[in-house]
Structures are given as structure tokens and as C-alpha cells.
C-alpha positions as CSV (number, residue, x, y, z in Angstrom):
1,X,109.1,95.9,100.3
2,X,109.9,99.3,102.2
3,X,106.9,100.5,104.1
4,X,107.5,104.2,105.6
5,X,104.8,105.1,108.0
6,X,104.5,109.1,109.2
7,X,102.7,110.1,112.4
8,X,102.5,113.5,114.1
9,X,100.7,116.2,111.5
10,X,97.6,118.6,112.9
11,X,96.2,121.8,113.0
12,X,98.8,124.2,115.4
13,X,98.9,127.7,115.9
14,X,101.7,130.4,114.4
15,X,104.4,129.7,117.0
16,X,103.8,126.6,117.7
17,X,105.5,123.3,117.6
18,X,105.1,119.5,116.1
19,X,107.0,116.7,115.8
20,X,106.3,114.3,113.1
21,X,107.6,110.7,113.2
22,X,108.4,108.1,110.2
23,X,108.9,104.4,111.1
24,X,110.9,102.4,108.5
25,X,110.0,98.4,107.8
26,X,114.0,98.0,108.0
27,X,116.8,99.7,109.7
28,X,117.2,102.8,108.9
29,X,121.0,102.4,108.4
30,X,120.3,100.6,105.5
31,X,119.4,103.6,103.8
32,X,121.7,106.3,102.2
33,X,119.2,108.8,102.8
34,X,116.5,109.3,104.7
35,X,114.5,112.8,105.2
36,X,111.1,114.4,104.7
37,X,109.8,116.9,101.8
38,X,106.6,118.5,101.8
39,X,104.2,119.4,99.1
40,X,101.1,122.3,98.6
41,X,98.0,121.9,96.1
42,X,99.6,122.7,92.8
43,X,103.2,122.8,93.8
44,X,106.0,120.8,92.9
45,X,106.9,118.8,96.1
46,X,110.3,120.2,97.7
47,X,112.8,119.1,100.3
48,X,112.4,120.3,103.5
49,X,115.2,118.1,105.4
50,X,117.6,115.0,105.0
51,X,120.1,113.2,107.0
52,X,122.5,111.2,105.8
53,X,123.8,108.1,106.7
54,X,126.6,109.0,108.7
55,X,124.5,111.8,110.3
56,X,125.3,114.6,108.1
57,X,121.9,117.0,108.0
58,X,120.5,119.3,105.4
59,X,118.0,121.9,105.4
60,X,116.3,124.0,103.2
61,X,116.8,127.8,103.5
62,X,113.5,128.3,104.8
63,X,112.9,126.2,107.3
64,X,117.1,126.5,108.8
65,X,117.1,127.2,112.6
66,X,113.4,126.4,112.9
67,X,113.3,122.7,112.0
68,X,115.5,119.9,113.2
69,X,115.7,116.5,111.1
70,X,117.1,113.4,113.9
71,X,116.5,109.8,114.0
72,X,116.9,107.2,116.2
73,X,118.6,104.2,115.0
74,X,116.9,101.5,117.7
75,X,113.4,102.6,116.5
76,X,113.5,102.6,112.8
77,X,112.6,106.0,113.3
78,X,113.3,109.3,111.8
79,X,112.1,112.7,113.4
80,X,111.2,116.5,112.5
81,X,110.8,118.7,115.1
82,X,109.0,122.2,113.7
83,X,109.5,124.7,115.6
84,X,107.7,128.7,115.1
85,X,105.6,127.1,113.0
86,X,104.2,129.5,110.1
87,X,101.3,129.3,107.9
88,X,103.4,128.8,105.0
89,X,104.5,126.1,106.3
90,X,101.1,124.2,105.5
91,X,101.3,121.4,103.4
92,X,101.3,117.3,103.6
93,X,104.6,116.3,104.9
94,X,106.3,112.9,103.3
95,X,108.9,110.8,104.7
96,X,111.6,109.3,102.3
97,X,114.6,107.0,101.9
98,X,116.8,106.3,99.4
99,X,118.4,102.8,99.0
100,X,120.0,101.1,95.5
101,X,118.4,103.7,93.4
102,X,114.9,103.6,94.8
103,X,113.4,106.4,96.5
104,X,110.3,105.3,99.1
105,X,107.7,107.7,100.2
106,X,105.7,107.5,102.9
107,X,101.7,108.2,102.7
108,X,102.1,111.8,103.9
109,X,101.0,113.7,106.9
110,X,98.9,117.0,106.7
111,X,100.4,119.9,108.9
112,X,98.1,122.9,108.9
113,X,99.5,126.1,110.6
114,X,96.5,128.9,111.0
115,X,95.2,130.7,113.7
């Protein structure tokens, strides 16, 4: 069973930064895709950023230029560096990992952007 454990969420003022971490229970190179989604109450979960096994990255238009996804294969960890945060970025952020037709999810970490 794959486990994904997120950390790094919290309360930050507009314009601030946070870095989210997602630690996987096995080598992250075993996953075709890893990344981050976010969800607000009453809304569908939406893609924030993905990183593919070969290192290609994709971002939602709303976060391009502000967020950066990266990984450390030695630590089995994927990161999401979030800069210039806006109140609209407030959400629960979920790590996901795709492998052999199964999409695994972490438990989520709350990010709140407010003054």
C-alpha cells in the first residue's frame, strides 16, 4: 500500500510563500506522475502542478510563474514551492501519485492565505 504524507501547510499573508512537501513510502521514480491538486469547499479538486517520471512539469494557468514543483528522488519527496500567494490560493492541497492505473492520494494539508 502506497502512503503519501504531506506537510508544510499553514496560514500566510498575501504575497507570502510556503513550501509543501509530500513524502512517498516507496521510490517516487516508480510513479508515472506525481503532483498536487487543491480543493475548496463545494468545489471539485483541481490540478495545481504535476511532474512526470522524466521530469516534465505542467502547471495550472492560475499558478504559472508563482508555483514551482520539484522532487528529490533520494528523499522520495515531491515539493511545491508557492510564492506570491493570493487569497484565492486558499484550499486543502493534496499530493497524488499515479502508478499502473491507480491514483494514490495523501490526506491533504490546509493552506490559508489571509491578512
